C-alpha atoms as a printed R data frame, in Angstrom:
    type eleno elety resid chain resno      x       y      z
1   ATOM     1    CA   UNK     A     1 52.619 -20.445 63.278
2   ATOM     2    CA   UNK     A     2 51.536 -17.180 63.343
3   ATOM     3    CA   UNK     A     3 54.570 -14.152 62.829
4   ATOM     4    CA   UNK     A     4 54.037 -10.323 63.856
5   ATOM     5    CA   UNK     A     5 56.388  -7.825 62.382
6   ATOM     6    CA   UNK     A     6 56.362  -4.172 63.779
7   ATOM     7    CA   UNK     A     7 57.707  -1.185 62.149
8   ATOM     8    CA   UNK     A     8 57.611   2.469 62.473
9   ATOM     9    CA   UNK     A     9 59.555   3.251 65.509
10  ATOM    10    CA   UNK     A    10 62.304   6.591 65.799
11  ATOM    11    CA   UNK     A    11 63.079   8.847 66.919
12  ATOM    12    CA   UNK     A    12 60.974  11.855 67.222
13  ATOM    13    CA   UNK     A    13 61.093  15.480 69.578
14  ATOM    14    CA   UNK     A    14 58.492  15.336 72.208
15  ATOM    15    CA   UNK     A    15 54.772  16.629 70.988
16  ATOM    16    CA   UNK     A    16 55.681  15.034 68.076
17  ATOM    17    CA   UNK     A    17 53.705  12.297 66.579
18  ATOM    18    CA   UNK     A    18 54.639   8.528 65.060
19  ATOM    19    CA   UNK     A    19 52.414   5.675 63.817
20  ATOM    20    CA   UNK     A    20 53.503   1.976 64.429
21  ATOM    21    CA   UNK     A    21 52.411  -0.648 62.431
22  ATOM    22    CA   UNK     A    22 52.557  -4.630 63.298
23  ATOM    23    CA   UNK     A    23 51.745  -6.965 59.948
24  ATOM    24    CA   UNK     A    24 50.486 -10.526 60.732
25  ATOM    25    CA   UNK     A    25 51.438 -13.662 59.220
26  ATOM    26    CA   UNK     A    26 49.171 -16.868 60.259
27  ATOM    27    CA   UNK     A    27 49.097 -20.690 58.960
28  ATOM    28    CA   UNK     A    28 45.594 -21.142 57.081
29  ATOM    29    CA   UNK     A    29 42.525 -21.399 58.618
30  ATOM    30    CA   UNK     A    30 42.627 -19.215 61.606
31  ATOM    31    CA   UNK     A    31 42.724 -15.291 59.651
32  ATOM    32    CA   UNK     A    32 44.361 -12.317 61.498
33  ATOM    33    CA   UNK     A    33 40.469 -11.169 61.757
34  ATOM    34    CA   UNK     A    34 39.804 -13.386 64.776
35  ATOM    35    CA   UNK     A    35 42.518 -12.611 67.164
36  ATOM    36    CA   UNK     A    36 42.715  -9.781 69.509
37  ATOM    37    CA   UNK     A    37 45.599  -7.386 69.247
38  ATOM    38    CA   UNK     A    38 47.721  -5.469 72.104
39  ATOM    39    CA   UNK     A    39 50.427  -3.211 71.851
40  ATOM    40    CA   UNK     A    40 52.513  -3.030 74.983
41  ATOM    41    CA   UNK     A    41 55.884  -1.539 75.661
42  ATOM    42    CA   UNK     A    42 59.156  -1.514 77.811
43  ATOM    43    CA   UNK     A    43 60.857   1.022 78.389
44  ATOM    44    CA   UNK     A    44 65.111   0.477 79.786
45  ATOM    45    CA   UNK     A    45 65.034  -1.301 83.407
46  ATOM    46    CA   UNK     A    46 61.283  -0.816 83.489
47  ATOM    47    CA   UNK     A    47 58.909  -4.079 83.390
48  ATOM    48    CA   UNK     A    48 56.830  -4.427 80.005
49  ATOM    49    CA   UNK     A    49 53.699  -2.847 80.401
50  ATOM    50    CA   UNK     A    50 50.345  -2.686 78.926
51  ATOM    51    CA   UNK     A    51 49.640   0.450 76.197
52  ATOM    52    CA   UNK     A    52 46.446  -0.387 73.807
53  ATOM    53    CA   UNK     A    53 44.384  -3.416 73.091
54  ATOM    54    CA   UNK     A    54 41.851  -4.006 70.298
55  ATOM    55    CA   UNK     A    55 39.121  -6.697 69.740
56  ATOM    56    CA   UNK     A    56 39.100  -8.950 67.255
57  ATOM    57    CA   UNK     A    57 36.215  -7.558 65.394
58  ATOM    58    CA   UNK     A    58 37.607  -4.310 65.955
59  ATOM    59    CA   UNK     A    59 34.308  -2.912 67.636
60  ATOM    60    CA   UNK     A    60 36.241  -2.833 70.997
61  ATOM    61    CA   UNK     A    61 39.317  -0.740 72.348
62  ATOM    62    CA   UNK     A    62 41.106  -0.191 75.584
63  ATOM    63    CA   UNK     A    63 43.966   2.273 76.496
64  ATOM    64    CA   UNK     A    64 46.390   2.768 79.353
65  ATOM    65    CA   UNK     A    65 45.497   5.793 81.065
66  ATOM    66    CA   UNK     A    66 48.647   7.124 80.440
67  ATOM    67    CA   UNK     A    67 48.529   7.262 77.059
68  ATOM    68    CA   UNK     A    68 44.334   8.040 76.449
69  ATOM    69    CA   UNK     A    69 43.596  10.756 74.382
70  ATOM    70    CA   UNK     A    70 47.045  10.593 72.745
71  ATOM    71    CA   UNK     A    71 47.431   7.331 71.359
72  ATOM    72    CA   UNK     A    72 44.655   5.226 69.176
73  ATOM    73    CA   UNK     A    73 44.946   1.473 67.896
74  ATOM    74    CA   UNK     A    74 43.069   0.074 64.757
75  ATOM    75    CA   UNK     A    75 43.114  -2.487 62.586
76  ATOM    76    CA   UNK     A    76 42.762  -2.999 59.143
77  ATOM    77    CA   UNK     A    77 41.759  -6.911 58.532
78  ATOM    78    CA   UNK     A    78 42.032  -6.610 54.557
79  ATOM    79    CA   UNK     A    79 45.503  -5.943 54.738
80  ATOM    80    CA   UNK     A    80 46.553  -7.982 58.380
81  ATOM    81    CA   UNK     A    81 47.835  -4.964 59.600
82  ATOM    82    CA   UNK     A    82 47.416  -3.474 63.266
83  ATOM    83    CA   UNK     A    83 48.544  -0.033 63.975
84  ATOM    84    CA   UNK     A    84 49.511   2.310 67.093
85  ATOM    85    CA   UNK     A    85 49.264   5.786 66.324
86  ATOM    86    CA   UNK     A    86 50.970   7.930 68.814
87  ATOM    87    CA   UNK     A    87 50.646  12.231 69.264
88  ATOM    88    CA   UNK     A    88 51.983  14.195 71.561
89  ATOM    89    CA   UNK     A    89 54.777  12.138 72.543
90  ATOM    90    CA   UNK     A    90 56.615  12.393 75.487
91  ATOM    91    CA   UNK     A    91 59.935  11.181 76.760
92  ATOM    92    CA   UNK     A    92 58.113   8.782 79.063
93  ATOM    93    CA   UNK     A    93 56.791   7.230 76.097
94  ATOM    94    CA   UNK     A    94 60.045   6.295 74.767
95  ATOM    95    CA   UNK     A    95 60.536   2.314 74.973
96  ATOM    96    CA   UNK     A    96 60.235  -0.876 72.816
97  ATOM    97    CA   UNK     A    97 56.875  -1.273 71.545
98  ATOM    98    CA   UNK     A    98 55.812  -4.698 71.020
99  ATOM    99    CA   UNK     A    99 52.890  -6.182 69.643
100 ATOM   100    CA   UNK     A   100 50.927  -9.039 70.395
101 ATOM   101    CA   UNK     A   101 47.775 -11.465 69.248
102 ATOM   102    CA   UNK     A   102 45.551 -13.341 71.901
103 ATOM   103    CA   UNK     A   103 43.582 -16.558 69.966
104 ATOM   104    CA   UNK     A   104 40.567 -15.583 72.393
105 ATOM   105    CA   UNK     A   105 37.678 -14.257 70.775
106 ATOM   106    CA   UNK     A   106 35.949 -12.142 74.230
107 ATOM   107    CA   UNK     A   107 34.503  -9.044 73.441
108 ATOM   108    CA   UNK     A   108 36.421  -6.698 75.000
109 ATOM   109    CA   UNK     A   109 40.408  -7.059 74.852
110 ATOM   110    CA   UNK     A   110 42.930  -8.222 77.405
111 ATOM   111    CA   UNK     A   111 45.179  -6.104 79.610
112 ATOM   112    CA   UNK     A   112 47.218  -8.899 80.695
113 ATOM   113    CA   UNK     A   113 50.113 -10.222 78.796
114 ATOM   114    CA   UNK     A   114 49.793 -13.379 79.835
115 ATOM   115    CA   UNK     A   115 46.470 -13.424 77.495
116 ATOM   116    CA   UNK     A   116 48.561 -13.318 74.518
117 ATOM   117    CA   UNK     A   117 49.957 -15.683 72.485
118 ATOM   118    CA   UNK     A   118 51.925 -14.532 70.016
119 ATOM   119    CA   UNK     A   119 54.474 -11.302 70.385
120 ATOM   120    CA   UNK     A   120 56.772  -9.762 67.765
121 ATOM   121    CA   UNK     A   121 60.034  -8.768 67.841
122 ATOM   122    CA   UNK     A   122 59.665  -4.803 68.893
123 ATOM   123    CA   UNK     A   123 60.483  -1.583 67.620
124 ATOM   124    CA   UNK     A   124 62.014   1.282 69.510
125 ATOM   125    CA   UNK     A   125 60.281   4.316 70.356
126 ATOM   126    CA   UNK     A   126 62.585   7.051 71.278
127 ATOM   127    CA   UNK     A   127 61.381  10.532 72.024
128 ATOM   128    CA   UNK     A   128 63.631  13.678 73.052
129 ATOM   129    CA   UNK     A   129 63.282  16.501 75.146
């Protein structure tokens, strides 16, 4: 059983920054470092969408075009944590942000939600104009 717990959401003005974290806990035998990790978001009235992902090794990252250059995903395998640093935030970034874990050890992390096996409960990010 894998559990993911997001933190770091909140209210911020447009142009501001936030850093989200996602703490991973799992059963013995399959460590955090064997999972690719992704961040997704869901705005009110919209479908959940891909934001960013990082490979199990941390050597590969992918981003949605809408956040490229503003958001940075990273991981600390010693702390079993993945981060999403968000800057130059816009009101359009307002959403519930979810982290997800993918058991597949592929070189390039997936963008598709269907590839992810475990999900956190989400953390709210609200950007005011």
